[in-house]
N, C-alpha and C positions, 0 to 999 in steps of 0.2 A: 816614325813614319810608318803608316799603315799600308799593308799590301792591298793592291786593288783586288776586288772580288773576281774570281774566275767566272767566265761566261759559261753557265751550265746549260744554256739553251742550245738545241741542235742546229747545225748548219745543213740545210736541205739543198742538194746540188742536182742540177739537171745534166747528168752525164750523157744522156741521149742527144742533147743539143750539140755537144762537142763532136759527137760521132756523125750526126746528120748534116751539120752546117759548118761553113768557114765563118768564124766569128771575127768581126772587124772591131769597130769602136765599141767600148763598153761604158756603162754609166750606172752609178749607184743612185737609186731613187727610193723614196719612202712609199709605204703602202698603207692605205686607209683601211683598217680592219675593224670589225666589231669585236666586242668583248669575248664571245665564245670562240671566235676565230683565232684570237691571240692565244687562248688556252690550248686550242687544237694544234697550232703551229709549235708552241712550246713543247707539246707532247710528241711532235714529229709526224703528225698525221697530214702530210701534204704531198701531193704529186704535181711536179712542174712539167712532166714529160710532154703533155699535149698542149701546154699553154702557149700563148702568144700575146703580143701587145698591139693594140690598135691605136693609131694616132688620128684624132679627130681635129679638123681645122676650124670649125665654127661651133662653139668656142674651142680654142686650142686646148687639148687635153690628151692625156695618156690613160688608157684603160687596159687592165689586165683581164684577159678572157680565158676561159676553159681550164683554169687551174683548180684542181680539186683539193679543197681543205676539208678534211673529214669532220664529221659531227663530234662535238664534245658532249659526251653522255650526261654529265651532271647538269648541263644547261637545260635539258629536257625540252619543253615546248618553246622556250625562249631562245633557242639556238638560231643558227644561220642556214641558208641553203648552200650546199657544198660547192656548186659550180657557178656561183653568182659572179657578175662582173665587179671588179674592184678598181677604184681610182688610184692612180699612181701620182706621187707628189714630186714635182721637179720644177726647176726654174723655167720661166717662159723661153729664155734664150736656148736652153738645153732642149726643150720640146721642139722649137723651130728647127734646130740642127738635126734632130732625129727625124722630123717630118721630111726634111730635104733628103736625108739619107735613104729613106724608103720609097721615094718617088720612082726610082728605077725599077725595071722589071726584075723579078726574081729575088728581091730583098725583103726581109721581114725583121721584126724585132722579137727576140725570144728571151724568156727569163732563164738566167743561168744559175743563180744562187739566191736563196732566201735565208736571212739570218737576223739576229738582233744585235744592235749596236747602241750602247748606252741606254738600253731599255726600249728603243724604237725599232720597229720592224723595217728592215731594209731589203731591197731586191736589187740584185745586179742583173742588168739587162744588156743585151748585145745586139748590134746590127748584124744580121746573118744572111749569107747566101748559101743556097743548097749545094751539097757535094754530089758528085756523080759517083757511080759504083766504083770506078777505078781509083778515085780519090780516097774513098773509104778503105779500099784494100791497101793502098799505100800507107794510110794512117795506122792501120792495124799492124802492118809489117814493121813500121818504124817503132811503134809501141813495144812490139815483141822483141825487136833488136835491142832497144834501150833496156828492157827488163833483163835480157840475157847478159848484157854488159854489166849491169848493176850486180847481178848474181855472181858473175865471174870475179868482179872486184871485191865483193864481200867475202868470197872464199879465199882470195889471195891474202887478205888481211889476217 
C-alpha cells in the first residue's frame, strides 16, 4: 500500500479577517485560476487581506475581488493581472444561501483560506460581520490568556 503524497503547496490564510470580523457560516468553493496564477499561488505569492466576495443575482454567481496574486516571473508577457476578479465555483443552492446571508446590513463574505485539495485550488469563504473595537480587545485578551495557559501547562510537563 503506497503512502499518499504530502501536500507541498502552501496554505494561505487571512488572519486579518479573523481579527476584523465575526465569522459565521463557512463554505469551501473552487477558484477559476489561469495557469500563471496557479504557479504564483503554489509559490505563496498571494494576499487575501483586502479581498472580499461579491454575489451577483443575475445571473447568480460569486466573484472574488481585490485579492492580490503576485506575478509569476517565468510567464513573462503571458502572465495575469495581479488584482483581477476571479470566478468562484459553487453549487447554485449554496450561492442562493450565501446571497440571502449577505442581504442584511453589515454582513459581507470574506476569503479565509486558500489551499490546494487533490490538485484543485480551493478557497474557504465565510459570512462575516464587523467587530467593534471592544470586541477586538476581548479577542486579543482571550488569545493572550490562552497562550499563557498553554505556556504554563507545557512548563508543568
